[in-house]
Every structure is written in C-alpha cells, then in structure tokens.
N, C-alpha and C positions, 0 to 999 in steps of 0.2 A: 262053371264057366264064368259066372259073374265075378267070382272071387279072383280068378286068374286075370281077368280084364282089369279089375281094380288094382291089383298088384302091379301089372304092367304100366298102367296109367300113372301110378305113384312113382315108379322107377323113372319113367320118362320125364315127369315134372322135376324130380330131383336132379337128373342128369342135365336137363336144360338149365337149371339154376346154377350148376357147377361151372358152366362155360362162361358165365358173365364175368366181366372184369370187376375187381373190387373197387369200391368207391374211394375216391381220393380223400385223404384227411385234410380238412381245412380248419383254420382257427375256429370258425363258427360251429364245426361239427365235433369239436373236442368237448369232453364232459366237463362239468364243473368240478374243481378240485375238492377233495375231502375236506370237511370242516376242520378248523385248526385243532380242536380237541382230539382229533383222531391221529395227529402226528405222534404224540407220546405213545399211543397204542401201537402204531406202526413199528416203533423201535422195541416195544415189549414183545410183540408177536408178529414178525415180518411175514411169516407164511400165511397168516390170516388175512393179509391185505394184498396178496398177489393180484395184479391187474387192476388195482385201485389207483386212481389218479390223484396226485398230490402236488401242491406247490410248497417248496421248502426253501429256506434261506440258510446259509451257513458260511463258514470260512474254510477256504481251500488249505489243506496241509500237505498234499502230495499231488503233483501233476505227473501222471504216468506217461502221457504223450498221445500222439495220434497214430492210428493204424487204419488204413483204408478210409481216411477221411473222418473217422470217428475219434473224438477227443475223450480220453478217460482221465478222470481225476477223483480224488477223495476229498471230502469235506466233513467237518464236524457241524451238525445241525445245531447242537447246543453249544453256542459260542462262549458262554460264560463258564462252563465246566469242561470244555473240550471233550464233549461226549457226543453220542449218536453218530458214529462213524458211518459214512455214506459213500458208496462207490457209484460214481455217475458216469454213464455212457451217453454221449450226445453228438449229433451231427452239426450242432451250432458252430458258427464260424468264429466264436470267441477264442482268445488265447489267454488262458488263466495262468496266474502265478501264485505261489505260496503266499498266503496272507490276504488274497482277494476275498471280499465278501460277495457271494453270488446268490442269485435267485434262480431256481430251476423249477420246471414244471414237467411232470412226466409220470410214467407208470411204475409202480413198485413191482419188483420181480423176485421178491424173497431175499435170500441171503447169498452173498458171494464169499466163498472161502479163498484165502490167498496166503502166501508166505510173506511175512513182514520183513523189514530190513535186518532184524535180529535172527532171521531164520526160523521163526516160530509161526505156527499156524494161527491165523486170525480170521475174523469175518466182519462183514459190513453189510448194511442194508443196500440192496442193489436197486438203482433207479435208471430206467431208460428215459432220458429227458428229451421231450419235444423241443423245449426251449431252455436256454441258459443265458444269463446275462450277468455281467459284473455290475453290482450296484454300489460298490465302494472298493476302489483299487487298494491293494496292499502297498507297502512302503517300497517295494522293489521296482515298481514301474518307472520307466524313464520316458517322459513326454517332452 
C-alpha cells in the first residue's frame, strides 16, 4: 500500500509540474556562449554540439528570405577562406544582404541538408539565432 501511495504521489507531482507555464527567455537567462576554441569543433562535428549556445560572426552569401516572420540566410563563418557554411534562422528584425558581415548568437541544431543552386545536395551547420546584427554592411546597401 505504501508503494502504491508513493507512486500516486510522484505522478501527482509530475502532473502538477506539467501544467506550469514555461519561463520566458530573457537576455539575462541566456547561457554564456561556447568558448571561441569550440567554434572550429562545431564545424568539425556539428552533431556533438546540438543545443550548445554559440556567438559567431560571418559574411552573408545567400539570403533565402522571410517565412512567417523568420529570416533565413547563409553565411560563411570563416571569411578568409569562404568556409564554415552556416544556415541561420532568426526572428531578428534585421534585413541582411549578400556581403553583410553579421554577428549571430544562438543554438546549434546539427546539420541542415539542402539543394544548392547547381541542383546538388549540400549541407550547412544549422543555427537558431536568438539575435542577429549587421556589424559591417556589404557594398550593396543604399542609405
């Protein structure tokens, strides 16, 4: 009987916890980004860093567009060698253009496979960015 009571009590506690609203994410509740030395490791083994928080900079080479308020673009994190292809999804209000240098902060989500403009299968590290900002506009901006 004690065992049955304990099981019921545990179930009640679990069910009560399920009904609570999730905490809102605020800037102060976000984790610290991974150390800079882990960025290279992210691109070597993206699956090992799923749900890790990163701050990355790179140059936009493809703006896919907005869908349901979410901006999708691709950037090369390694701007000197045009490597470290990164697919970024963000709700940030920025409007990026090819050539923009951006800083993003968000969660790594593994690899996204897609078909490139030549019709070949390709892949990129996938980041769901909490924030994205243009730190240096490309040459196509008109102000």
